[in-house]
Phi, psi and omega in degrees: 000135181280140177292347181294342179287343185261132179291155179294147179286128177306145184299317181298315179297321180294320178295321177296318180296319179299315182297320181292321180292322179295325177299318181293320180297326179279358173104002179273130181254354184296341182300331188279336187301312179290347181272343186303317183294345181264354182282131180225014178246127179268105182232143176288158178301334183296343181298334180296338181270002180293126178301327181293316180296316180297322179292325178301316180290325178297328182283349177272120185298136169085358179226165176219157180292121183289332178247132175239359177224150182296326180294322179292326179289324183290326188302312178293330177295314180293322178298317178294320179299313180299324178294313180295325180294318179296320177295321180296314181299320178293318180297316179296320182294327187262339186241347188248121174259321172223155183219146174246137179250138168242135186220163179204152175234129179216168179251129181286172182296334175263026169066035176254123177289131182237137172254125175241133180228130178243134177260139178232129179207168177245141175280177179297335178268012179063032171274127181282133177226148172215144181219149170284119182265330183210141174206094191219158176279140176264135183254009177219174178298137184284059176285167179299320181294319182293318179294322178300318180294322180293318178293320180296319178300320178296314181299318180296316181300319184265006180057050182243010185303320183269358183252350183293123182257318184202164176229135180244126171184179184228358181292141183298323179292343180281344170296314177296323178300317182297318178296313182294320178298319179300315178296319181296319181292323178297321184279346180292141184294124176073016184259128175239081190279148174281345184286131185241034177066230181297333177291343177248016181259117185251120180283143182293116184291321180298322179291322178297316177301319178297322178295320178296316180294322178301319178298320179296314181294324178296317179293331180276002178057048180286348181080184178220179183299318183296314179297318178297320180296323180298316179289322180299322181295343178253020187296333181277350177270098189302317184293317180293320179301313181298318179297315181298318184290338178283338187251348181263160182287150179304324180295322175294322177299322181294321177297318179295319180294321177301317178294320181298319178290318187295330187272009178224126179299317182296317182291324178296318177296317179299318179294316179296324176297317178298320177299314182294318182297319186265357181055045183247169185286152175270005183268117184298333186281344178293122183291339176297345180280001182304313181296324179296314180295317182295319179296318181296314182292329180302318182274338177262080192292346181281358180242133183289150180274170176267141178280162176306322178295324179299316184293324178295318181293317178297326178296318178297315181297320179295323179300327180277307187293334179297330178293317179292325178297322178296318179295317182298316179294326180295311183283340180271322188260326187272348183047060183291155178290159180298337180297341182266358180298313181299312176301324180293321175300315179297319177298320179293322178303310182297317180298309182301317182285325175297319179291312182299326180263003178052059180257157171049246186293348186249020185295328181268009184293142176298144187298321183289334175290315178300320179295322179296320177292320178300325179292335180283351182297330179300318179294322178297316181297322181302312184278333173297322179296319176299314181295316185295335182282351182254131176286346185302314184293315182293321180296315179298322179297311183293326181279350177283116183298342179281339187243305184055228185261357188298323182297318180296320180290328182277331187281330184269137180298327176256122183297331179299328180293316178296319180293329178295321177295317179298323179292320179298318180295319179299313181297320179299315180294325177293323177289320184290323183234075186294347180287350182289120181257330180284145177302138180272115181254122180264110181293149183243012179286000000 
């Protein structure tokens, strides 16, 4: 390929590139920090040794590639990491008295298991802080015992063994991890940890909401990506396509159309144009997008349209799912305190039963949609039982000055049940903190 096909590099851009490379040559690594957010190509360090890349820099007048080996490239990265790690340890030592961890384990696109841990704490001035404490490759199966050892090593490194208050996640193997970690900390020499195993294990509420919605979608036969792909692959077969669309649920049709649009650059552009022209949402579940979808399908004649009955059913489903979407956004974006977990569970109880029994706003709901929601109540009860078995949520609720004991007294049909819970909490706090000499008064405002 001739270089004549490429336009000349602007003089100002070339000078900026030269100055940045010269900074690196002189030993400064700070140049890369503001650029990190702009990087979108996942390349191994070995790419720096590519003859083609090195030749590219040689062809730029006046500059040279500062790094020619992967080891040389790694050194400033490791130096910067060690510097930031030291600053983190100092910050935790001076500002953190107790800490809560949220963690996750996932597999990267190149099949590497990754452990990510975020720490959350309050300073003495009640300033909220959070930091990524760990982001590492796992070299063994992510069993509960293995994860417990990895978390304990992190706590030891950052001197947080006595400060760990709780862990948040939802993976089943992390229940075993919480138990094992508690045992490990107890057996550690001189460690008096606040962590109490499952009593200090907080399940991710957003994930629980997602599991409930998954049960609803399964009952509504919304299909999955594999099923949608199978029908998509026959999209050009008009007879087969017509047959498929007559027998599948509207929600599954919507999934197929999303896949159909996503797999074509032209259709994605056409869809985005329709969004911009009508000033409508790019979210398929928004019922306001009906006009947008109909207009789009009208011009894309190879895709079958939705019937009036389909739109009515999608409207009913949207009316239900939008409530769960509001809860998910609240717990995901607002970072609510743990004291609000109990009220959110109560709100979910009322929502699920109102839909299942077709009350109030859901009086006109199709019976099979109400039945699908009713079936998800089993999943709700499972996680409500986990929550109810822990004193942590109730204690946080009562100690929250905005709520105190009023919610418990109002939610139960018999006031004695609420007062029994409050008395249990009072006894628990006296056992937990025996130094308290003054009577514990639980406000009811």
